[in-house]
C-alpha positions, 0 to 999 in steps of 0.5 A: 500500500502507498502511504509510508513515504513522508513526502511533505516532511514533518516540519511542513506538516506541523506548519500547515496544521498550526496555520489551519488550527489558528483559523479553526473558529473561522472554519467552524463559522463558515460551516455553520453558515453553509449548513444554515442554507437549505440546499436539499437536492432533490429538489435543488433549492437554495443553490444561488444563496449557498453559492453566494455564501461560498463566494463571499468566503472565497473573496475574504481569502482573496481567491478571485471567485466567480459564479457560473450560472447554469441553464435550468436543469430538471428541478434545480432552482438557479443552478450554480458553480463556484470557481476560484483560484489560489496561486498563479503558477502553471502547474495545476491541481483541482479541489472539487466538491459539491454544496447540494445535500440529500433531503433532511429527516428533520427541519432542524438539521438546517440549524447547525449545532456546535458541541463537544468539538463537533458540528452537527447538521445536514451536509456537515459530513457530506460535504460542506465541512469538506468544502471549508477544509478545501478552502482553507487548505488552498489558502494555507498552501498559498500562504505558506509558500507551498505552491511554488509554480502551481495553482489550485483551482476550486470547483464547487458544484450544485447537483452531485447528489443527483448525478452531477450532469449539470455541474461537473458535466458543464465543467467538462463540456465547457473545457474548464477541466484541463486534462494536463492537471496533476491531480484532483481531490474531492472531500467526500466523507471517507473517514480519513481513508483515501478512495482511489476508485469508485463505482459507476452509476446507472439510474433508470425510471421505468414507466408502465402503462395501463388503462384507468377505470373506476373501481365500480368497473375495475374489470374494464381497466388494466392495472399498471401497478400490478404489471409494475410489481411483476416487472420489478420482481426479476430485478429484485432477484438480480439485485441479490445475485449481484451482491452475492456474486460480485459485491456490487449493488442494485436498488429497485424501487427507491422511488415509485408511484402509481395511480390517480386516486384510491378508487381508480384502477391505476393507468400508469405506474413507475419505479426507479432502478439504481445500479452501482457497478464495480470498476471491473464491470462494464457500463454497456454490459450492465446497461444491457443487463438491466434493460433486457431484464425489464423488457423480458418481464414486460413481454411476459406480462403483455405490458408496455414499458418505457425506460428513461435513463436518468444517469449513465456514468462509468466508474473512475479508477486511479491505481493505488500505486501511482505516483499521485497516490504515493504522494497523497499517501505521504501527505496523509501519513505526515499529518495523521502519523499513520499509514494511509489506507486506500479503498474503493468507494462503495458508491459513485464519485465526482472523481470520474469526471476527472479520471475520464480525462486521465487526471489522477483523482481521489476522494479524501475527507474528514466526514464519516460515511456512517453518519453522512445522510443520516439524522445525526450527521456531524463532522469533527472540527479536528478532522476538518483541520487535519484534512485542510493540512493534508490538502495544503501539503498535497497541493504543494507536493503534487505540483513539484 
């Protein structure tokens, strides 16, 4: 495993930690300000407001922020990308994150709470706390002279929780991701390990047609819900097989709906299919497997289905023994005083948008995956500080 080599050196690690720790109060204040903005996605609200909070923080740190306004996309309200820069050298490293969050279990999750060295609230772990670590990590790298002939470009997108097609997709399509960059980091809640690879993602919406009829004349209708249940059944079997045989995942019916009212035979029904496949599995093959399973089941029922592809993304992978991974492992070890651990992310990451261009890309953050998205989500302030120091060291070391 990479990570034993002390790339940055203990002296620089100590210096970076001290610089960040001196600003721990500022960092906590910014996390709380970000959490207080409800950016639930779906539906994608509060994005413009949160982008403005990020821009103001980046302006205070003299990082020349800009807000990129995007065209309306699905349910996203005022989608935005925040882009900023630390340093002005030719060599480039990307710090990339997202400020949308999954829906909350309770409204008070948008009222941040600071206690016992932690900050609690929706998005603290995934990943508003991580964004703050990246902002201050970039500022530390510049202030401590670690960047040399290099610069950090920060990209903060607004739709990662629903696939990133609007945000990261725009960055790629607009040529704002330079394929010659030295590396990319994203502050996902890895709990201090490094995710060097991530699963691909396929998300489908399957709509089943029927014919409406009043309950008093139910025999004249065609019940789309009944068709849907039978069409979903072989997918559920497939989900168990994939988990047992390959360790990859499929969720059937994470979202679903049917009918107009309780006393009407449902004339339409729909359900979601979400597939997360391993790096060694093939995107086209997995797409074909899902659509064939659906279409065969529909044919057996004599039902008509339509399949809408909501997300179709390949996996992302950077070798854990690559030079960039070794450099990152050394920076983690210098700050954490323990060898870095490299793992495959159990889900899909925005690293894929960079890895597809040949850029070494990693997830590394202070939040914990087991509390992210949950009702008691939080992040440790000390973990935020450690990550900020690692980001600062990595930005300097990877661009040498």
